[in-house]
C-alpha positions in Angstrom: 129.7 130.9 107.1 127.9 131.4 110.5 130.0 132.8 113.3 129.5 132.3 117.0 131.3 135.1 119.0 132.5 134.5 122.6 134.0 137.1 124.8 135.6 136.2 128.2 135.9 138.4 131.2 137.5 137.1 134.2 136.8 138.3 137.6 138.4 137.4 140.9 135.9 134.7 141.9 134.1 133.9 138.5 134.3 134.2 134.7 131.7 135.7 132.4 131.1 134.3 129.0 129.1 136.4 126.5 128.0 134.5 123.5 126.8 136.4 120.3 125.0 134.5 117.7 122.8 135.8 114.8 122.5 139.2 116.5 121.6 137.7 119.9 123.6 137.8 122.9 123.4 135.3 125.8 125.7 135.0 128.9 127.0 132.4 131.3 128.7 132.9 134.6 131.3 130.2 135.0 132.4 129.1 138.5 136.3 129.5 137.9 138.4 132.2 139.5 140.9 134.3 137.8 143.6 132.4 139.9 142.6 129.0 138.8 142.0 130.0 135.2 145.7 131.5 135.1 147.1 128.2 136.7 145.3 126.1 134.2 146.4 128.2 131.2 149.9 128.3 132.3 150.0 124.6 132.9 148.6 123.9 129.4 151.1 126.2 127.8 154.0 124.6 129.8 152.7 121.0 128.9 150.6 121.1 125.6 150.2 117.2 125.9 148.3 117.5 129.2 144.9 116.0 128.3 143.4 116.5 131.8 144.2 120.3 131.7 142.9 120.6 128.1 139.7 118.8 129.1 139.2 120.9 132.3 139.6 124.1 130.3 137.1 122.8 127.6 134.6 122.0 130.2 134.9 125.4 131.7 135.2 127.6 128.7 133.7 125.9 125.8 131.1 123.4 127.1 128.5 126.2 127.8 128.4 126.9 124.1 129.1 123.5 122.7 125.7 123.0 121.3 126.2 125.9 118.9 129.5 124.5 117.4 129.5 122.7 114.2 132.1 122.1 111.4 130.4 124.7 109.2 130.6 127.4 111.9 133.5 129.7 112.9 134.0 130.2 116.7 135.4 133.7 117.1 137.0 134.0 120.6 137.7 137.4 122.2 139.9 136.5 125.2 140.5 139.0 128.1 144.1 139.2 129.7 143.6 136.0 131.6 142.2 133.8 128.9 144.6 135.4 126.3 147.4 132.8 125.6 145.1 129.7 126.2 145.6 127.4 123.0 141.9 127.0 122.4 142.4 124.9 119.5 144.2 122.2 121.8 141.3 122.0 124.2 139.8 118.6 124.4 136.0 117.8 124.3 134.7 114.8 126.4 135.5 112.2 123.7 139.2 113.4 123.6 138.8 115.3 120.2 140.5 118.7 119.8 138.2 121.8 119.7 139.6 122.6 116.3 138.3 119.3 115.0 134.7 120.4 116.0 134.8 123.9 114.6 136.9 126.5 113.0 138.4 129.1 115.4 139.4 132.6 115.1 140.9 134.9 117.6 140.0 138.6 118.2 142.0 139.7 121.2 140.6 142.2 123.3 142.5 145.4 124.1 143.6 144.3 127.6 145.1 141.3 126.0 147.0 143.0 123.2 147.8 146.1 125.0 150.5 144.1 126.7 152.4 143.6 123.4 153.8 146.8 122.0 154.8 145.2 118.9 151.3 144.1 118.0 150.2 147.4 116.5 152.2 150.5 115.1 150.6 153.4 117.2 151.6 155.9 114.3 149.7 154.1 111.7 147.0 151.8 113.3 143.5 153.0 113.5 141.8 151.6 116.6 138.5 151.6 118.3 138.3 150.7 122.0 134.9 149.8 123.4 134.7 149.6 127.3 132.2 149.0 129.8 129.2 149.4 127.4 125.8 150.4 128.6 123.4 147.5 129.1 120.1 146.8 130.8 120.4 145.7 134.4 117.0 144.3 134.1 118.1 141.9 131.2 121.4 141.1 132.8 121.0 141.3 136.7 124.1 139.5 137.4 126.3 141.4 135.0 128.7 143.8 136.9 129.8 147.2 135.4 133.4 147.4 134.6 134.7 150.8 135.8 138.4 149.7 135.5 137.8 149.1 131.8 137.2 152.9 131.3 140.8 153.6 132.6 142.0 150.9 130.4 140.3 152.5 127.4 142.0 155.8 128.2 145.3 154.1 128.5 145.1 152.2 125.2 143.8 155.1 123.2 146.4 157.6 124.5 149.1 155.7 122.7 147.6 155.8 119.2 147.4 158.7 116.9 144.1 157.5 115.3 141.9 156.2 118.1 138.2 156.3 118.9 136.9 155.4 122.3 133.4 154.3 123.0 132.9 154.0 126.8 129.8 153.4 129.1 126.8 155.1 127.6 128.7 156.1 124.5 129.2 152.4 123.6 125.8 151.8 121.8 124.8 150.4 118.5 124.1 153.9 117.1 127.7 154.9 117.8 129.0 152.3 115.2 
């Protein structure tokens, strides 16, 4: 089974989608603000039958990687705190089919998203690794912004767990794994 990984990071004015497939990463800058995405998410959660909202979210969040999705692939979605809660399986492609009809879906919530739910992990027993603001080449990703607030989030998340590893900034490398 081939996986297609997608990680969403929402900023005030735009959303970054990083897609990882077969060891290669590509990124897309999506012209949707945190406010608009939050409103769309909340509307779809409140009214799951809203085909227009499901289609709009599909166009924004899935269309950039649509050509990589097939029935024999698994789309692994790592949502951030804004995209967490979006019922991705219910998003609708242009023909009206649900995303789940196109490809299998798995969710891998990021720390910012699951950190809000204290029942998600038992801090006395869980072993966690937090990766935040990883080092990258500005030459390869000139539009990609550093995430200094993610460093503070990493400290906050790891402080509550007895068995936590934190890889932040320049320490977040392939060799560290």
